[in-house]
N, CA, C and O of each residue as an XYZ file, in Angstrom:
776
protein
N     -73.817    108.172     20.234
C     -74.719    107.043     20.415
C     -74.094    105.827     19.731
O     -73.584    105.944     18.617
N     -74.124    104.690     20.368
C     -73.513    103.487     19.820
C     -74.516    102.715     18.978
O     -75.728    102.905     19.072
N     -73.958    101.834     18.151
C     -74.814    101.010     17.301
C     -74.716     99.557     17.736
O     -73.665     99.098     18.182
N     -75.820     98.846     17.601
C     -75.872     97.409     17.827
C     -76.613     96.828     16.642
O     -77.736     97.242     16.351
N     -76.000     95.868     15.948
C     -76.577     95.284     14.734
C     -76.962     96.384     13.742
O     -78.036     96.358     13.141
N     -76.052     97.350     13.591
C     -76.193     98.454     12.654
C     -77.389     99.363     12.956
O     -77.863    100.069     12.066
N     -77.873     99.352     14.175
C     -78.957    100.248     14.596
C     -78.478    101.049     15.801
O     -77.698    100.571     16.625
N     -78.968    102.275     15.876
C     -78.651    103.078     17.054
C     -79.392    102.537     18.253
O     -80.536    102.096     18.144
N     -78.746    102.572     19.379
C     -79.410    102.180     20.616
C     -79.072    103.214     21.682
O     -78.014    103.842     21.650
N     -79.972    103.371     22.602
C     -79.796    104.349     23.659
C     -78.984    103.722     24.784
O     -79.279    102.617     25.241
N     -77.964    104.438     25.220
C     -77.177    103.970     26.359
C     -78.051    103.987     27.606
O     -78.989    104.778     27.707
N     -77.740    103.121     28.542
C     -78.506    103.074     29.777
C     -78.374    104.387     30.538
O     -77.308    105.001     30.574
N     -79.481    104.800     31.143
C     -79.443    106.009     31.960
C     -79.396    105.660     33.441
O     -79.476    106.545     34.292
N     -79.269    104.385     33.749
C     -79.210    103.953     35.137
C     -77.842    104.288     35.727
O     -76.829    104.269     35.028
N     -77.830    104.591     37.009
C     -76.602    104.928     37.712
C     -75.761    103.669     37.857
O     -76.161    102.720     38.531
N     -74.607    103.668     37.227
C     -73.780    102.467     37.150
C     -73.208    102.035     38.499
O     -72.924    100.852     38.688
N     -73.032    102.959     39.436
C     -72.411    102.621     40.719
C     -73.421    102.290     41.807
O     -73.040    102.166     42.971
N     -74.662    102.146     41.476
C     -75.703    101.911     42.476
C     -76.201    100.480     42.391
O     -76.448     99.960     41.303
N     -76.343     99.859     43.528
C     -76.923     98.525     43.598
C     -78.434     98.678     43.727
O     -78.944     98.977     44.807
N     -79.142     98.471     42.628
C     -80.589     98.663     42.614
C     -81.339     97.629     43.453
O     -82.567     97.665     43.529
N     -80.612     96.716     44.078
C     -81.264     95.787     44.995
C     -81.394     96.391     46.393
O     -82.101     95.845     47.239
N     -80.716     97.514     46.638
C     -80.785     98.156     47.951
C     -82.064     98.968     48.116
O     -82.652     99.452     47.149
N     -82.471     99.099     49.368
C     -83.579     99.994     49.687
C     -83.126    101.423     49.421
O     -81.933    101.724     49.466
N     -84.079    102.297     49.147
C     -83.731    103.689     48.905
C     -84.915    104.472     48.395
O     -86.038    103.972     48.323
N     -84.638    105.712     48.044
C     -85.665    106.579     47.480
C     -85.258    106.936     46.061
O     -84.091    107.210     45.781
N     -86.242    106.927     45.174
C     -86.007    107.145     43.756
C     -86.919    108.249     43.246
O     -88.122    108.251     43.509
N     -86.333    109.182     42.517
C     -87.099    110.216     41.825
C     -87.311    109.699     40.411
O     -86.350    109.478     39.674
N     -88.566    109.505     40.034
C     -88.900    108.898     38.743
C     -89.744    109.872     37.927
O     -90.680    110.479     38.445
N     -89.405    110.014     36.649
C     -90.193    110.802     35.703
C     -90.596    109.890     34.556
O     -89.758    109.212     33.962
N     -91.889    109.881     34.252
C     -92.428    109.084     33.150
C     -93.118    110.050     32.198
O     -93.942    110.862     32.618
N     -92.779    109.961     30.907
C     -93.346    110.875     29.908
C     -94.360    110.164     29.022
O     -94.221    108.983     28.704
N     -95.376    110.913     28.636
C     -96.378    110.425     27.692
C     -95.717    110.287     26.324
O     -94.861    111.094     25.962
N     -96.109    109.272     25.569
C     -95.597    109.062     24.220
C     -95.805    110.327     23.385
O     -96.887    110.915     23.395
N     -94.780    110.731     22.678
C     -94.769    111.929     21.835
C     -95.033    113.204     22.636
O     -95.299    114.264     22.068
N     -94.957    113.085     23.951
C     -95.211    114.211     24.862
C     -96.572    114.852     24.627
O     -96.761    116.048     24.849
N     -97.508    114.035     24.175
C     -98.877    114.523     23.974
C     -99.481    114.907     25.313
O     -99.277    114.224     26.316
N    -100.209    115.979     25.321
C    -100.817    116.500     26.543
C    -102.186    115.849     26.733
O    -103.210    116.425     26.367
N    -102.195    114.650     27.307
C    -103.455    113.911     27.463
C    -103.883    113.762     28.917
O    -104.992    113.308     29.197
N    -103.005    114.144     29.846
C    -103.298    113.886     31.258
C    -104.046    115.029     31.939
O    -104.502    114.884     33.073
N    -104.172    116.159     31.253
C    -104.904    117.281     31.823
C    -104.315    118.603     31.377
O    -103.533    118.667     30.429
N    -104.705    119.660     32.080
C    -104.228    121.006     31.767
C    -103.823    121.714     33.056
O    -104.262    121.356     34.149
N    -102.984    122.715     32.899
C    -102.599    123.551     34.034
C    -103.351    124.864     33.899
O    -103.280    125.532     32.867
N    -104.073    125.227     34.953
C    -104.841    126.470     34.972
C    -104.492    127.228     36.247
O    -104.746    126.753     37.354
N    -103.906    128.411     36.078
C    -103.493    129.230     37.229
C    -102.621    128.452     38.216
O    -102.809    128.545     39.429
N    -101.680    127.698     37.693
C    -100.747    126.968     38.543
C    -101.313    125.732     39.209
O    -100.691    125.170     40.111
N    -102.486    125.306     38.774
C    -103.119    124.123     39.356
C    -103.409    123.114     38.249
O    -103.893    123.477     37.177
N    -103.113    121.859     38.516
C    -103.329    120.801     37.532
C    -104.773    120.334     37.585
O    -105.291    119.997     38.650
N    -105.420    120.317     36.420
C    -106.790    119.811     36.282
C    -106.694    118.544     35.446
O    -106.336    118.589     34.269
N    -107.015    117.419     36.062
C    -106.831    116.123     35.411
C    -107.927    115.829     34.400
O    -109.100    116.128     34.620
N    -107.514    115.236     33.286
C    -108.446    114.698     32.295
C    -108.886    113.312     32.786
O    -108.376    112.839     33.802
N    -109.814    112.657     32.092
C    -110.146    111.273     32.472
C    -108.915    110.350     32.461
O    -108.821    109.435     33.279
N    -107.982    110.590     31.542
C    -106.749    109.787     31.513
C    -105.872    110.117     32.717
O    -105.246    109.229     33.296
N    -105.827    111.375     33.085
C    -105.097    111.785     34.282
C    -105.673    111.158     35.539
O    -104.936    110.808     36.462
N    -106.994    111.016     35.574
C    -107.646    110.366     36.726
C    -107.264    108.887     36.806
O    -107.100    108.343     37.898
N    -107.124    108.243     35.652
C    -106.661    106.846     35.623
C    -105.252    106.764     36.200
O    -104.954    105.894     37.019
N    -104.392    107.679     35.765
C    -103.013    107.707     36.248
C    -102.986    107.928     37.762
O    -102.244    107.255     38.477
N    -103.788    108.862     38.245
C    -103.862    109.127     39.690
C    -104.270    107.867     40.454
O    -103.669    107.523     41.472
N    -105.288    107.193     39.952
C    -105.776    105.973     40.595
C    -104.680    104.911     40.678
O    -104.547    104.231     41.695
N    -103.905    104.772     39.616
C    -102.840    103.762     39.602
C    -101.641    104.167     40.457
O    -100.970    103.303     41.021
N    -101.365    105.462     40.559
C    -100.300    105.905     41.474
C    -100.670    105.508     42.900
O     -99.844    104.984     43.647
N    -101.919    105.764     43.262
C    -102.379    105.438     44.617
C    -102.398    103.929     44.868
O    -102.320    103.487     46.014
N    -102.502    103.144     43.798
C    -102.557    101.682     43.940
C    -101.178    101.033     44.034
O    -101.079     99.874     44.434
N    -100.121    101.745     43.678
C     -98.778    101.148     43.653
C     -98.444    100.471     44.973
O     -97.972     99.334     44.979
N     -98.679    101.141     46.079
C     -98.283    100.550     47.365
C     -99.163     99.384     47.775
O     -98.826     98.666     48.717
N    -100.286     99.176     47.091
C    -101.089     97.979     47.376
C    -100.553     96.767     46.621
O    -100.819     95.630     47.008
N     -99.799     97.000     45.544
C     -99.229     95.901     44.767
C     -97.886     95.443     45.317
O     -97.492     94.293     45.125
N     -97.185     96.335     45.998
C     -95.841     96.047     46.483
C     -95.778     96.393     47.969
O     -95.940     97.553     48.349
N     -95.542     95.379     48.810
C     -95.606     95.543     50.264
C     -94.613     96.548     50.832
O     -94.964     97.317     51.727
N     -93.405     96.557     50.340
C     -92.363     97.386     50.937
C     -92.097     98.659     50.138
O     -90.976     99.167     50.121
N     -93.141     99.174     49.472
C     -93.006    100.345     48.614
C     -94.008    101.409     49.037
O     -95.139    101.107     49.418
N     -93.567    102.663     48.961
C     -94.447    103.791     49.239
C     -94.196    104.851     48.175
O     -93.055    105.076     47.772
N     -95.257    105.499     47.722
C     -95.115    106.649     46.836
C     -95.266    107.870     47.731
O     -96.366    108.216     48.162
N     -94.146    108.508     47.996
C     -94.101    109.573     48.992
C     -94.692    110.880     48.478
O     -95.533    111.487     49.142
N     -94.263    111.307     47.318
C     -94.753    112.558     46.720
C     -94.899    112.314     45.237
O     -94.134    111.542     44.660
N     -95.865    112.955     44.611
C     -96.069    112.767     43.183
C     -96.862    113.931     42.618
O     -97.564    114.640     43.340
N     -96.734    114.112     41.313
C     -97.535    115.104     40.603
C     -97.749    114.602     39.179
O     -96.848    114.041     38.556
N     -98.945    114.815     38.690
C     -99.273    114.510     37.296
C     -99.295    115.837     36.556
O     -99.952    116.785     36.986
N     -98.584    115.902     35.456
C     -98.550    117.087     34.605
C     -99.213    116.728     33.273
O     -99.516    115.557     33.045
N     -99.450    117.707     32.384
C    -100.162    117.399     31.138
C     -99.535    116.286     30.299
O    -100.258    115.504     29.681
N     -98.192    116.200     30.268
C     -97.560    115.191     29.417
C     -96.492    114.351     30.125
O     -95.700    113.670     29.474
N     -96.477    114.403     31.441
C     -95.522    113.597     32.206
C     -95.954    113.547     33.663
O     -96.891    114.232     34.073
N     -95.256    112.725     34.436
C     -95.502    112.701     35.872
C     -94.199    112.470     36.604
O     -93.259    111.882     36.069
N     -94.160    112.944     37.836
C     -93.006    112.773     38.714
C     -93.452    112.025     39.960
O     -94.548    112.250     40.474
N     -92.596    111.135     40.439
C     -92.874    110.367     41.654
C     -91.608    110.279     42.501
O     -90.498    110.228     41.972
N     -91.787    110.262     43.809
C     -90.717    109.802     44.695
C     -91.186    108.458     45.225
O     -92.173    108.369     45.954
N     -90.463    107.419     44.847
C     -90.793    106.060     45.279
C     -89.782    105.639     46.338
O     -88.572    105.729     46.128
N     -90.287    105.184     47.468
C     -89.432    104.693     48.546
C     -89.552    103.180     48.622
O     -90.651    102.634     48.711
N     -88.405    102.509     48.586
C     -88.354    101.067     48.808
C     -87.752    100.874     50.193
O     -86.616    101.270     50.452
N     -88.522    100.268     51.065
C     -88.077    100.062     52.443
C     -87.260     98.792     52.553
O     -87.500     97.816     51.842
N     -86.298     98.818     53.448
C     -85.507     97.633     53.742
C     -86.253     96.844     54.802
O     -86.222     97.177     55.986
N     -86.919     95.798     54.357
C     -87.680     94.982     55.301
C     -86.815     93.869     55.873
O     -87.295     93.018     56.622
N     -85.542     93.885     55.515
C     -84.614     92.892     56.059
C     -84.963     91.487     55.607
O     -85.751     91.285     54.683
N     -84.368     90.540     56.270
C     -84.696     89.145     56.011
C     -85.998     88.877     56.741
O     -86.144     89.258     57.902
N     -86.924     88.245     56.096
C     -88.207     87.961     56.735
C     -87.916     87.117     57.960
O     -87.964     85.888     57.924
N     -87.617     87.803     59.029
C     -87.036     87.178     60.218
C     -87.943     86.133     60.841
O     -89.144     86.332     61.019
N     -87.321     85.022     61.161
C     -87.997     83.950     61.890
C     -87.295     83.874     63.235
O     -86.074     83.721     63.271
N     -88.009     83.973     64.324
C     -87.360     83.997     65.636
C     -86.608     82.695     65.925
O     -86.960     81.623     65.434
N     -85.575     82.830     66.731
C     -84.778     81.671     67.127
C     -85.589     80.789     68.080
O     -86.147     81.264     69.070
N     -85.640     79.504     67.758
C     -86.327     78.555     68.648
C     -85.455     77.320     68.805
O     -84.846     76.861     67.839
N     -85.392     76.788     70.003
C     -84.609     75.584     70.268
C     -85.512     74.368     70.170
O     -85.984     73.840     71.177
N     -85.741     73.940     68.950
C     -86.573     72.757     68.750
C     -85.942     71.897     67.683
O     -84.914     72.250     67.105
N     -86.553     70.792     67.433
C     -86.091     69.881     66.394
C     -86.219     70.517     64.998
O     -85.563     70.088     64.048
N     -87.059     71.527     64.895
C     -87.309     72.170     63.599
C     -86.354     73.330     63.315
O     -86.510     74.024     62.310
N     -85.371     73.547     64.184
C     -84.498     74.698     64.042
C     -83.744     74.689     62.710
O     -83.618     75.741     62.082
N     -83.247     73.555     62.265
C     -82.526     73.473     61.006
C     -83.429     73.870     59.842
O     -82.991     74.597     58.950
N     -84.668     73.413     59.833
C     -85.628     73.783     58.796
C     -85.823     75.293     58.762
O     -85.852     75.891     57.686
N     -85.957     75.910     59.928
C     -86.184     77.353     59.981
C     -84.979     78.127     59.466
O     -85.141     79.150     58.801
N     -83.760     77.646     59.767
C     -82.565     78.318     59.268
C     -82.509     78.245     57.742
O     -82.202     79.236     57.079
N     -82.805     77.077     57.193
C     -82.809     76.927     55.733
C     -83.874     77.815     55.107
O     -83.638     78.455     54.082
N     -85.039     77.849     55.727
C     -86.131     78.676     55.215
C     -85.725     80.150     55.214
O     -86.022     80.879     54.268
N     -85.045     80.584     56.278
C     -84.615     81.971     56.373
C     -83.604     82.288     55.266
O     -83.676     83.360     54.666
N     -82.663     81.378     54.985
C     -81.696     81.596     53.913
C     -82.401     81.666     52.562
O     -82.079     82.527     51.744
N     -83.359     80.772     52.318
C     -84.110     80.780     51.069
C     -84.873     82.090     50.911
O     -84.854     82.702     49.843
N     -85.546     82.518     51.981
C     -86.315     83.764     51.927
C     -85.411     84.955     51.639
O     -85.803     85.864     50.907
N     -84.208     84.964     52.205
C     -83.278     86.066     51.973
C     -82.864     86.096     50.504
O     -82.857     87.164     49.891
N     -82.522     84.948     49.931
C     -82.131     84.897     48.524
C     -83.274     85.346     47.623
O     -83.066     86.123     46.691
N     -84.472     84.862     47.897
C     -85.638     85.248     47.106
C     -85.882     86.749     47.217
O     -86.145     87.413     46.215
N     -85.795     87.271     48.406
C     -86.049     88.686     48.654
C     -85.046     89.558     47.895
O     -85.429     90.559     47.290
N     -83.777     89.187     47.924
C     -82.743     89.965     47.240
C     -82.992     89.968     45.735
O     -82.927     91.023     45.105
N     -83.274     88.814     45.154
C     -83.523     88.746     43.711
C     -84.738     89.579     43.313
O     -84.718     90.279     42.301
N     -85.781     89.496     44.109
C     -87.004     90.237     43.802
C     -86.750     91.738     43.848
O     -87.259     92.479     43.007
N     -85.986     92.178     44.801
C     -85.756     93.604     44.974
C     -84.824     94.175     43.914
O     -84.880     95.372     43.629
N     -83.976     93.352     43.329
C     -83.038     93.859     42.337
C     -83.750     94.531     41.176
O     -83.214     95.466     40.581
N     -84.911     94.083     40.854
C     -85.621     94.624     39.706
C     -86.921     95.320     40.114
O     -87.837     95.419     39.297
N     -87.024     95.794     41.329
C     -88.293     96.309     41.818
C     -88.731     97.596     41.122
O     -89.898     97.710     40.747
N     -87.847     98.559     40.938
C     -88.260     99.805     40.278
C     -88.770     99.520     38.864
O     -89.848    100.003     38.517
N     -88.053     98.764     38.032
C     -88.609     98.456     36.711
C     -89.942     97.711     36.774
O     -90.810     97.930     35.929
N     -90.114     96.835     37.763
C     -91.400     96.137     37.908
C     -92.518     97.111     38.243
O     -93.614     97.021     37.689
N     -92.243     98.034     39.143
C     -93.251     99.029     39.527
C     -93.658     99.853     38.315
O     -94.847    100.021     38.044
N     -92.672    100.368     37.587
C     -92.959    101.228     36.437
C     -93.644    100.424     35.338
O     -94.592    100.909     34.720
N     -93.183     99.209     35.087
C     -93.803     98.365     34.060
C     -95.259     98.069     34.360
O     -96.113     98.177     33.480
N     -95.543     97.700     35.587
C     -96.930     97.405     35.968
C     -97.791     98.662     35.869
O     -98.924     98.607     35.391
N     -97.254     99.787     36.317
C     -97.971    101.056     36.246
C     -98.304    101.407     34.791
O     -99.448    101.739     34.478
N     -97.316    101.334     33.914
C     -97.540    101.659     32.499
C     -98.548    100.705     31.870
O     -99.424    101.132     31.118
N     -98.428     99.418     32.172
C     -99.340     98.428     31.596
C    -100.781     98.698     32.026
O    -101.686     98.723     31.193
N    -100.990     98.901     33.325
C    -102.353     99.082     33.840
C    -102.977    100.391     33.344
O    -104.150    100.416     32.971
N    -102.202    101.472     33.338
C    -102.759    102.744     32.865
C    -103.040    102.688     31.368
O    -104.085    103.158     30.919
N    -102.127    102.123     30.595
C    -102.335    102.027     29.142
C    -103.567    101.202     28.809
O    -104.366    101.578     27.951
N    -103.713    100.085     29.488
C    -104.870     99.223     29.224
C    -106.176     99.986     29.466
O    -107.096     99.924     28.650
N    -106.250    100.699     30.581
C    -107.475    101.444     30.905
C    -107.703    102.615     29.948
O    -108.836    102.865     29.537
N    -106.633    103.334     29.591
C    -106.773    104.452     28.647
C    -107.198    103.945     27.277
O    -108.048    104.549     26.622
N    -106.608    102.839     26.847
C    -106.939    102.292     25.531
C    -108.358    101.746     25.473
O    -108.989    101.780     24.416
N    -108.868    101.246     26.589
C    -110.272    100.808     26.622
C    -111.206    101.988     26.378
O    -112.184    101.866     25.640
N    -110.912    103.122     26.992
C    -111.744    104.319     26.809
C    -111.670    104.815     25.370
O    -112.689    105.180     24.783
N    -110.463    104.827     24.800
C    -110.254    105.371     23.451
C    -110.505    104.362     22.338
O    -110.508    104.721     21.160
N    -110.715    103.101     22.707
C    -110.858    102.026     21.709
C    -109.613    101.953     20.826
O    -109.705    101.860     19.602
N    -108.456    101.997     21.470
C    -107.174    101.943     20.758
C    -106.311    100.835     21.350
O    -105.234    101.096     21.886
N    -106.785     99.609     21.250
C    -106.082     98.476     21.845
C    -104.634     98.427     21.378
O    -104.355     98.489     20.180
N    -103.718     98.316     22.331
C    -102.300     98.187     22.016
C    -101.577     99.491     21.754
O    -100.377     99.476     21.482
N    -102.269    100.625     21.828
C    -101.604    101.910     21.577
C    -100.573    102.182     22.670
O    -100.826    101.937     23.849
N     -99.431    102.682     22.274
C     -98.341    102.978     23.204
C     -98.572    104.370     23.805
O     -98.350    105.379     23.136
N     -99.008    104.424     25.041
C     -99.306    105.693     25.700
C     -98.093    106.347     26.354
O     -98.091    107.557     26.582
N     -97.072    105.565     26.652
C     -95.915    106.069     27.382
C     -94.649    105.925     26.556
O     -94.549    105.028     25.719
N     -93.680    106.806     26.787
C     -92.368    106.613     26.189
C     -91.783    105.313     26.736
O     -92.088    104.911     27.859
N     -90.956    104.671     25.946
C     -90.433    103.353     26.323
C     -89.662    103.377     27.633
O     -89.820    102.482     28.464
N     -88.850    104.369     27.819
C     -88.012    104.419     29.006
C     -88.598    105.392     30.021
O     -89.668    105.962     29.802
N     -87.918    105.571     31.089
C     -88.288    106.540     32.110
C     -86.990    107.035     32.729
O     -85.946    106.394     32.604
N     -87.062    108.162     33.387
C     -85.898    108.711     34.065
C     -85.990    108.357     35.537
O     -87.050    108.490     36.148
N     -84.884    107.908     36.106
C     -84.871    107.737     37.557
C     -83.570    108.284     38.118
O     -82.527    108.271     37.464
N     -83.663    108.752     39.316
C     -82.487    109.250     40.031
C     -82.548    108.718     41.452
O     -83.570    108.836     42.128
N     -81.454    108.137     41.894
C     -81.361    107.688     43.272
C     -81.176    108.937     44.133
O     -80.251    109.720     43.918
N     -82.058    109.110     45.100
C     -81.953    110.264     45.997
C     -80.883    109.943     47.031
O     -80.994    108.967     47.773
N     -79.849    110.772     47.073
C     -78.647    110.430     47.824
C     -78.632    110.907     49.276
O     -77.919    110.337     50.102
N     -79.406    111.939     49.595
C     -79.382    112.439     50.972
C     -80.652    113.233     51.261
O     -81.477    113.460     50.376
N     -80.788    113.645     52.499
C     -82.004    114.334     52.938
C     -82.187    115.684     52.237
O     -83.305    116.056     51.881
N     -81.099    116.404     52.045
C     -81.167    117.710     51.371
C     -81.709    117.546     49.947
O     -82.577    118.304     49.513
N     -81.192    116.561     49.238
C     -81.659    116.302     47.876
C     -83.121    115.871     47.877
O     -83.897    116.283     47.014
N     -83.490    115.045     48.844
C     -84.884    114.601     48.963
C     -85.827    115.799     49.071
O     -86.824    115.867     48.353
N     -85.522    116.736     49.958
C     -86.410    117.894     50.146
C     -86.406    118.826     48.935
O     -87.426    119.441     48.622
N     -85.265    118.932     48.254
C     -85.209    119.747     47.035
C     -86.110    119.151     45.952
O     -86.856    119.875     45.294
N     -86.040    117.834     45.771
C     -86.865    117.157     44.765
C     -88.337    117.213     45.153
O     -89.196    117.437     44.299
N     -88.630    117.014     46.416
C     -90.015    117.078     46.888
C     -90.612    118.458     46.606
O     -91.754    118.565     46.159
N     -89.841    119.505     46.868
C     -90.318    120.871     46.598
C     -90.505    121.091     45.099
O     -91.458    121.747     44.678
N     -89.600    120.545     44.302
C     -89.724    120.637     42.840
C     -91.043    120.011     42.379
O     -91.746    120.584     41.548
N     -91.375    118.844     42.914
C     -92.620    118.161     42.551
C     -93.825    118.994     42.967
O     -94.754    119.179     42.181
N     -93.816    119.493     44.186
C     -94.938    120.296     44.683
C     -95.148    121.539     43.823
O     -96.285    121.910     43.532
N     -94.052    122.182     43.416
C     -94.137    123.430     42.640
C     -94.273    123.217     41.143
O     -94.402    124.190     40.399
N     -94.249    121.981     40.682
C     -94.245    121.710     39.245
C     -95.407    122.359     38.497
O     -95.165    122.963     37.452
N     -96.647    122.276     38.963
C     -97.734    122.943     38.237
C     -97.556    124.463     38.158
O     -97.905    125.074     37.148
N     -97.020    125.071     39.208
C     -96.783    126.523     39.191
C     -95.735    126.910     38.156
O     -95.773    128.010     37.606
N     -94.802    126.005     37.895
C     -93.695    126.280     36.979
C     -93.860    125.613     35.615
O     -92.887    125.481     34.872
N     -95.063    125.198     35.283
C     -95.318    124.460     34.047
C     -94.766    125.166     32.820
O     -94.169    124.514     31.964
N     -94.943    126.466     32.709
C     -94.522    127.179     31.503
C     -93.006    127.325     31.406
O     -92.489    127.712     30.358
N     -92.298    127.023     32.472
C     -90.832    127.035     32.459
C     -90.271    125.622     32.316
O     -89.062    125.451     32.161
N     -91.132    124.615     32.368
C     -90.708    123.215     32.379
C     -90.111    122.817     31.035
O     -90.597    123.235     29.985
N     -89.050    122.003     31.071
C     -88.424    121.536     29.826
C     -89.359    120.641     29.018
O     -89.165    120.483     27.813
N     -90.372    120.050     29.660
C     -91.324    119.207     28.942
C     -92.517    119.998     28.414
O     -93.397    119.440     27.759
N     -92.543    121.296     28.700
C     -93.569    122.171     28.141
C     -93.119    122.552     26.740
O     -91.991    123.002     26.544
N     -93.996    122.371     25.774
C     -93.684    122.767     24.403
C     -94.848    123.566     23.854
O     -95.969    123.465     24.353
N     -94.588    124.347     22.843
C     -95.663    125.133     22.217
C     -96.793    124.226     21.749
O     -97.966    124.582     21.860
N     -96.443    123.061     21.229
C     -97.451    122.107     20.768
C     -98.379    121.702     21.908
O     -99.563    121.436     21.702
N     -97.819    121.661     23.108
C     -98.566    121.158     24.256
C     -98.985    122.247     25.227
O     -99.366    121.937     26.356
N     -98.928    123.502     24.831
C     -99.201    124.556     25.808
C    -100.677    124.661     26.164
O    -101.554    124.447     25.328
N    -100.927    124.993     27.416
C    -102.251    125.374     27.942
C    -102.033    126.116     29.228
O    -102.996    126.543     29.866
């Protein structure tokens, strides 16, 4: 681990060869702070959500309402973490049809501006999605617990760019089977067992 200003810092876990401005599918894991089991329990291979887990579920379902070109394809909430497959669609340049009028130059400039804006916005889309999700869920959980400002989530999150269809289906199956395999999960600990 490297040091910055005499403090340890965590190296980036982002894939260095990937252009995060591109459309794609991302496997994302977000862990609860201290891996506390606050989102629910697993009973006979089935996840039973706590009130905090219900908040998380509600916000997962809301993600695609906040971001037009985003879909949450598959997801699961576990007692101390959650997994998502987030798809960012390539909506292209917000196309303006070709017209032979005096306004054609304006439309071309507008199309170039929209393309630049779109590219910049998409470069940071996954962090924006996760940041908004963490903020909204934390705010609602803290209102219930009367713990304003409490950090409910670990600072970072894990993401993996899904590279092909085979990997997509393997990850999707992993998410679906996650509650059945809870006791084998690396995020399962004796402290958090149920």
